[in-house]
N, C-alpha and C positions, 0 to 999 in steps of 0.2 A: 776515228777522229784524227789519228796520226797521219793518215793519207790525205786529209783535207787541210793541210797546212797552208795558210795564206799569210804572206808577209807583205806588208805595205810600208813603203818608204815615204816620208813626208816630202812634199815638193818644196824646193827652194824658190822663193819668188824671184822673178827676173826683173831687172831694172827696165822700166819702160823705155823704148827706143825714142830718141829725140832726133829722128832722121832729118838731116838738112835737105833742102831742095837740091836737086842735082842739075847743074851746080847751083849755088845760092843765087837767088835773083839779084840781090845786091850785096855789096860788101858789108853793109850795115846789118842785114839779116844773118849773114854768115858769121859776123862777129858776135852777134847775140848768142848763137849756138855755141861758138867757141868759148864765150864767157861762161856758159853753163858747164862745159867740159872743164875749164880751168878751176871752177868752184869745187869740183870733185877730184881734182888732180892729186892733191896731197894724200887724200884718203886711200886712193887706189895704189899710189906709189908706196905707201906704208904697208899695205897688205902684201904687195909683191915683194918688197924688201924683207919683210918678216919671213917670207917663204924662201928667201935666197935667190929671188929672180931679179935680174938686173934690167936696167933700161939704158939704151945707148945714149949718146949725146951728152956725156959728161957726168954720169953717175946714177945711182939708184934713186935716191930721193931728190937730190938737187938738180939733176940733169937739165939740159936745155929744152924747155917746153915751147911750143908754138904759142906766142902771145897775140899774134895778129894773123888775120886771114892771109894766106899765100906766103907766109914766112917759110923759109926753107931751112934745112939742116936742124930739124927739131922733131921731137916725138911727144905725143900726148897719150895718156891712158885714162884720163878722167872719163867717167861714165862708160868704161869698158864693161861689156856684158858679163854677168855672173858666170855663165858657162865657160867663157874664156878664162876668167880668173881661176875657177876651180880646175879647169883642164890644165892650165899652166902649173898649178900646185901639184896635181897628180903627176905630171910629166917630170917635174923637178924631183919628186920623191923617187919615182921609178928609175930615172936616168942617173941621178946623183952626179950631174954634170952642169957646166955653166950654161945658163939659159939667159939670153939677152933679147929683150923686146926691142925691135927696131922699127916697128910701125904699129900704131894703135888707132886712136879715134880722130886723128888729124886727116879727115876725109879729103880735104882740098889738095893734099899732096899725092893722092892715089888715082886720079882720073875720074872721068865723068860718071861712070856707073859703078863706082866702088862699093864694096861691102864694108869698108872701114868707116863705120858710122857709130855714133853714140848708141849704146844699148846692144850692139851686135856682138856676137861671140867670135870675133875675128881679130887676129894679130899677125904681125910678121915677126919672125925670129931670125936673128943673125945665124948664118951657117957657121959651123965649127966642127972640127974633127970628131969629138966625142959625141956631141948631139947628133950629128949626121949618121955616125955609125950606129948609135942607139936606135934611131928611127928606122933605118934600113934593116937592122937585125931583128927588131921586135915588131915589125908591122904585122897586122892581121890580114891584110889584103892590099892589092894593088889595083890601080885604075888609071884612066886618062881623062883629062878635062877636054873641053871643046877645042882647045888649041893643040891637043895631043901631047900635053906635058904630063909627066908622071905624077900620080897621086898615091900617097902612102896612107893607109888607114891604120890608126893606132889609138886605142883607148877612147873611142868616141870622137876622135879628131880626124880631120882630113888635112894632111900635110902635102901641100902642093910644092913641088920642086920648081919654083917659079923662075929663078935665075941663079947666077953664081953667088949672089950676096945673101939671099934670104929664103926662108920657107914662108909661104902664105898658109896660115893655119886657121881652119874653121872648126869650132866645136859645136 
């Protein structure tokens, strides 16, 4: 019977995706989706703050949130997918470095076919020396995306070296 060991881990329920139309058919429809994100914003910010994860645009809990469709210079994390939250928490523990979310569920700032949508396990992280070094030194694999940009695989996440400012991360 010792050889027939079976370990089962309980599944963590994912938040249902509230995917906006791409792009929203009207500003009013998009604003309704953004209002749902805003209703969940403080909860997710508190979870991230308790884990030592920062959000750009002016602070961890208070920062500048997108209040209206097509507002710029803002970041939202309300309705961020549970896999992204858990992945960020694991990354913080493993790296012991500064982690700053620079893109979340504000889909309207990310282009027509973006994966930055409510319920999705996708975030952008600000690049920084220690985080960058950690990702590159601890990767479990490398790859390329369709645009031939480098992908780093680490702890269930795909870290896309998207540009000089940030990592695009999918858990």
